[in-house]
C-alpha positions as a Markdown table, in Angstrom:
| # | Residue | x | y | z |
|---|---|---|---|---|
| 1 | Met | -60.2 | -52.4 | -43.3 |
| 2 | Ser | -57.8 | -55.3 | -42.7 |
| 3 | Ile | -54.1 | -55.3 | -41.6 |
| 4 | Arg | -51.7 | -58.0 | -42.5 |
| 5 | Lys | -47.9 | -58.7 | -42.8 |
| 6 | Glu | -46.4 | -57.5 | -46.1 |
| 7 | Glu | -45.5 | -60.1 | -48.7 |
| 8 | Ala | -43.0 | -60.0 | -51.5 |
| 9 | Lys | -45.8 | -59.6 | -54.0 |
| 10 | Asp | -46.8 | -56.3 | -52.3 |
| 11 | Tyr | -43.4 | -54.6 | -52.6 |
| 12 | Glu | -44.1 | -52.7 | -55.8 |
| 13 | Ile | -47.5 | -51.5 | -54.5 |
| 14 | Ile | -46.0 | -50.5 | -51.2 |
| 15 | Tyr | -43.3 | -48.5 | -53.1 |
| 16 | Ser | -46.1 | -46.6 | -54.9 |
| 17 | Val | -48.1 | -46.0 | -51.6 |
| 18 | Ile | -45.0 | -44.5 | -49.9 |
| 19 | Lys | -44.2 | -42.3 | -52.9 |
| 20 | Lys | -47.8 | -41.0 | -53.1 |
| 21 | Ala | -48.0 | -40.4 | -49.4 |
| 22 | Phe | -44.8 | -38.4 | -49.2 |
| 23 | Asp | -45.3 | -36.6 | -52.5 |
| 24 | Ser | -48.2 | -34.9 | -50.7 |
| 25 | Thr | -45.8 | -33.3 | -48.2 |
| 26 | Lys | -43.8 | -30.2 | -48.7 |
| 27 | His | -40.3 | -31.4 | -47.8 |
| 28 | Ala | -40.1 | -35.0 | -49.0 |
| 29 | Asp | -37.1 | -35.7 | -51.3 |
| 30 | Gly | -38.4 | -38.8 | -53.0 |
| 31 | Asn | -36.0 | -41.2 | -51.2 |
| 32 | Glu | -38.5 | -42.5 | -48.5 |
| 33 | Arg | -39.5 | -45.5 | -50.5 |
| 34 | Asp | -35.8 | -46.4 | -51.2 |
| 35 | Leu | -35.1 | -46.3 | -47.5 |
| 36 | Val | -37.9 | -48.9 | -47.0 |
| 37 | Asn | -36.3 | -51.2 | -49.6 |
| 38 | Ala | -32.9 | -50.7 | -47.9 |
| 39 | Leu | -34.3 | -51.5 | -44.5 |
| 40 | Arg | -36.0 | -54.6 | -45.8 |
| 41 | Asn | -32.7 | -55.9 | -47.0 |
| 42 | Gly | -30.9 | -55.1 | -43.8 |
| 43 | Asp | -30.3 | -56.8 | -40.5 |
| 44 | Ala | -32.8 | -54.6 | -38.7 |
| 45 | Tyr | -35.8 | -55.8 | -40.7 |
| 46 | Ile | -38.5 | -57.6 | -38.8 |
| 47 | Pro | -40.9 | -59.3 | -41.3 |
| 48 | Glu | -43.7 | -59.5 | -38.7 |
| 49 | Leu | -43.6 | -55.8 | -38.2 |
| 50 | Ser | -43.8 | -54.5 | -41.8 |
| 51 | Leu | -47.5 | -54.3 | -42.2 |
| 52 | Val | -50.0 | -53.2 | -44.8 |
| 53 | Ala | -53.6 | -51.9 | -44.5 |
| 54 | Glu | -56.1 | -53.0 | -47.1 |
| 55 | Val | -59.5 | -51.6 | -48.0 |
| 56 | Asp | -61.6 | -53.8 | -50.3 |
| 57 | Gly | -58.4 | -55.7 | -51.2 |
| 58 | Val | -56.4 | -52.6 | -52.1 |
| 59 | Ile | -53.3 | -51.6 | -50.1 |
| 60 | Val | -53.8 | -48.1 | -48.8 |
| 61 | Gly | -51.2 | -47.9 | -46.0 |
| 62 | His | -47.9 | -49.3 | -44.8 |
| 63 | Ile | -45.9 | -49.2 | -41.6 |
| 64 | Met | -42.5 | -50.5 | -40.7 |
| 65 | Phe | -40.9 | -51.1 | -37.3 |
| 66 | Thr | -37.2 | -52.0 | -37.4 |
| 67 | Lys | -34.7 | -53.0 | -34.8 |
| 68 | Ala | -32.7 | -50.2 | -33.0 |
| 69 | Lys | -30.6 | -50.3 | -29.8 |
| 70 | Val | -30.3 | -48.4 | -26.6 |
| 71 | Glu | -27.0 | -49.6 | -25.2 |
| 72 | Asp | -27.4 | -53.4 | -25.2 |
| 73 | Thr | -31.2 | -53.3 | -25.3 |
| 74 | Val | -33.0 | -54.0 | -28.6 |
| 75 | Val | -35.9 | -51.6 | -29.2 |
| 76 | Leu | -38.1 | -50.7 | -32.2 |
| 77 | Ala | -37.9 | -47.6 | -34.4 |
| 78 | Leu | -41.2 | -46.7 | -36.1 |
| 79 | Ala | -40.5 | -45.3 | -39.5 |
| 80 | Pro | -42.0 | -44.8 | -42.0 |
| 81 | Leu | -45.7 | -44.6 | -41.6 |
| 82 | Ser | -47.4 | -44.1 | -45.0 |
| 83 | Val | -51.1 | -43.8 | -46.0 |
| 84 | Leu | -52.5 | -42.8 | -49.4 |
| 85 | Pro | -53.6 | -39.2 | -49.4 |
| 86 | Glu | -57.2 | -40.0 | -50.0 |
| 87 | Tyr | -57.3 | -42.3 | -47.0 |
| 88 | Gln | -55.5 | -40.1 | -44.6 |
| 89 | Arg | -57.3 | -38.8 | -41.4 |
| 90 | Gln | -59.6 | -41.8 | -41.5 |
| 91 | Gly | -57.8 | -43.8 | -38.8 |
| 92 | Val | -55.7 | -46.0 | -41.1 |
| 93 | Gly | -52.4 | -44.8 | -39.6 |
| 94 | Thr | -53.7 | -45.2 | -36.0 |
| 95 | Ala | -54.8 | -48.8 | -36.8 |
| 96 | Leu | -51.5 | -49.7 | -38.3 |
| 97 | Ile | -49.6 | -48.4 | -35.2 |
| 98 | Lys | -51.9 | -50.2 | -32.8 |
| 99 | Glu | -51.6 | -53.5 | -34.7 |
| 100 | Gly | -47.8 | -53.0 | -34.8 |
| 101 | His | -47.8 | -52.5 | -31.1 |
| 102 | Arg | -49.8 | -55.7 | -30.5 |
| 103 | Ile | -47.5 | -57.8 | -32.6 |
| 104 | Ala | -44.4 | -56.2 | -31.0 |
| 105 | Arg | -45.6 | -57.2 | -27.6 |
| 106 | Glu | -46.1 | -60.8 | -28.7 |
| 107 | Leu | -42.5 | -60.7 | -30.0 |
| 108 | Asn | -41.4 | -59.5 | -26.6 |
| 109 | Tyr | -40.1 | -56.0 | -27.5 |
| 110 | Gly | -40.3 | -53.5 | -24.7 |
| 111 | Tyr | -40.2 | -50.1 | -26.4 |
| 112 | Ser | -41.1 | -48.3 | -29.7 |
| 113 | Ile | -39.4 | -45.0 | -30.6 |
| 114 | Val | -40.6 | -42.5 | -33.1 |
| 115 | Leu | -39.6 | -39.0 | -34.4 |
| 116 | Gly | -42.7 | -37.2 | -35.3 |
| 117 | Ser | -45.5 | -34.8 | -34.5 |
| 118 | Glu | -46.3 | -34.2 | -30.9 |
| 119 | Lys | -49.9 | -33.5 | -32.0 |
| 120 | Tyr | -50.3 | -37.0 | -33.4 |
| 121 | Tyr | -48.3 | -39.7 | -31.8 |
| 122 | Pro | -49.4 | -39.0 | -28.2 |
| 123 | Arg | -52.9 | -40.1 | -29.3 |
| 124 | Val | -51.6 | -43.7 | -29.4 |
| 125 | Gly | -49.6 | -43.4 | -26.2 |
| 126 | Tyr | -46.3 | -41.9 | -27.1 |
| 127 | Val | -44.5 | -39.6 | -24.7 |
| 128 | Pro | -41.1 | -37.9 | -24.7 |
| 129 | Ala | -38.5 | -40.6 | -24.9 |
| 130 | Asp | -36.3 | -39.0 | -22.2 |
| 131 | Leu | -39.0 | -40.0 | -19.7 |
| 132 | Phe | -37.7 | -43.6 | -20.2 |
| 133 | Gly | -34.0 | -42.6 | -20.3 |
| 134 | Ile | -33.8 | -42.7 | -24.1 |
| 135 | Lys | -32.0 | -39.9 | -25.9 |
| 136 | Ala | -31.9 | -39.0 | -29.5 |
| 137 | Pro | -28.6 | -39.3 | -31.5 |
| 138 | Phe | -29.3 | -35.8 | -32.9 |
| 139 | Asp | -30.6 | -32.4 | -31.7 |
| 140 | Val | -34.3 | -32.3 | -31.7 |
| 141 | Pro | -37.1 | -30.9 | -29.5 |
| 142 | Arg | -37.8 | -33.4 | -26.7 |
| 143 | Glu | -41.5 | -33.4 | -27.5 |
| 144 | Asn | -40.9 | -34.7 | -31.0 |
| 145 | Phe | -38.6 | -37.6 | -30.0 |
| 146 | Met | -41.0 | -40.0 | -28.4 |
| 147 | Ala | -41.3 | -43.5 | -27.0 |
| 148 | Tyr | -44.0 | -46.0 | -26.2 |
| 149 | Lys | -43.6 | -48.6 | -23.5 |
| 150 | Leu | -45.0 | -51.8 | -25.1 |
| 151 | Lys | -44.9 | -54.0 | -22.0 |
| 152 | Asp | -45.5 | -53.0 | -18.4 |
| 153 | Asp | -42.6 | -55.2 | -17.3 |
| 154 | Ala | -40.2 | -53.9 | -19.9 |
| 155 | Gly | -36.8 | -53.4 | -18.3 |
| 156 | Lys | -35.3 | -50.0 | -17.7 |
| 157 | Val | -33.3 | -48.5 | -20.5 |
| 158 | Cys | -30.8 | -45.6 | -20.5 |
| 159 | Gly | -28.7 | -44.2 | -23.3 |
| 160 | Val | -28.7 | -42.9 | -26.8 |
| 161 | Leu | -30.8 | -44.6 | -29.5 |
| 162 | Lys | -28.8 | -46.2 | -32.3 |
| 163 | Tyr | -30.8 | -46.6 | -35.5 |
| 164 | Ala | -30.2 | -49.2 | -38.2 |
| 165 | Lys | -27.3 | -48.2 | -40.4 |
| 166 | Glu | -29.6 | -47.9 | -43.4 |
| 167 | Phe | -30.9 | -44.6 | -42.0 |
| 168 | Gly | -27.4 | -43.1 | -42.2 |
| 169 | Ile | -26.3 | -40.7 | -39.5 |
| 170 | Leu | -25.7 | -37.4 | -41.3 |
| 171 | Thr | -25.7 | -33.8 | -40.3 |
| 172 | Val | -28.5 | -32.0 | -42.0 |
| 173 | Thr | -29.8 | -28.4 | -41.8 |
| 174 | Cys | -33.5 | -27.5 | -41.8 |
| 175 | Gln | -33.7 | -25.0 | -44.7 |
| 176 | Lys | -36.2 | -22.8 | -43.0 |
| 177 | Ser | -34.9 | -22.7 | -39.4 |
| 178 | Gly | -31.2 | -23.0 | -40.3 |
| 179 | Lys | -30.8 | -25.5 | -37.4 |
| 180 | Lys | -28.2 | -28.1 | -37.9 |
| 181 | Met | -28.7 | -31.5 | -36.4 |
| 182 | Lys | -27.4 | -35.0 | -36.6 |
| 183 | Ser | -30.2 | -37.0 | -38.1 |
| 184 | Ala | -30.7 | -40.7 | -38.4 |
| 185 | Phe | -33.4 | -39.7 | -40.8 |
| 186 | Ala | -31.3 | -37.6 | -43.1 |
| 187 | Arg | -33.5 | -38.4 | -46.0 |
| 188 | Leu | -36.8 | -39.9 | -44.8 |
| 189 | Thr | -37.6 | -37.4 | -42.0 |
| 190 | Met | -36.3 | -34.1 | -43.3 |
| 191 | Thr | -40.1 | -33.8 | -43.8 |
| 192 | Thr | -40.7 | -34.5 | -40.1 |
| 193 | Leu | -37.8 | -32.3 | -38.9 |
| 194 | Cys | -39.2 | -29.3 | -40.8 |
| 195 | Gln | -42.7 | -30.1 | -39.6 |
| 196 | Ile | -41.3 | -30.1 | -36.1 |
| 197 | His | -40.1 | -26.5 | -36.4 |
| 198 | His | -43.0 | -25.2 | -38.5 |
| 199 | Leu | -45.9 | -27.6 | -37.9 |
| 200 | Ser | -47.3 | -26.8 | -41.3 |
| 201 | Gln | -49.1 | -30.1 | -41.5 |
| 202 | Met | -49.4 | -33.5 | -39.8 |
| 203 | Leu | -47.3 | -36.5 | -40.7 |
| 204 | Pro | -48.4 | -38.6 | -43.7 |
| 205 | Gly | -50.3 | -41.5 | -42.4 |
| 206 | Glu | -52.4 | -39.6 | -39.9 |
């Protein structure tokens, strides 16, 4: 397996990978791939941190880190992480995250933030974000809103995370729990938000 930066010629294939990855989950709404396209055309996009994983020359996974802010500090938001269903649970997602972390350190970013499964992301070092003073812009269990300190000398941060505008801050309701929350992932991570409450399966990309 090899990991590299995405190229324009990959966009259509990445679109398909994301679709197939999220089609395998129960709560995806089909807009995940459109969010990636929107982020790619926005100010938060970081070309060096939109990566693909290849096996025998075939793209099987994709990860995107985009710029976010905590007060005046620029941090990273990890979303989405997508792996073809037939390659999940084989370390592809973990490899993409670790390579993203390595590049992020070289680019001098201090923190990466993710909303996801507390069973999965701690394996690569994520801990509840409030341990670093970072708060979610919506109501969510603390164990599912996580951060990773990329550099030992990263400065202290304190405040509410502000996602790229492409995520769209909307109030959504988890259909099963009935819980209302302001979610920067109103489309993309309705899957994750429902998994947070019901833990029916791990995130795509595991």
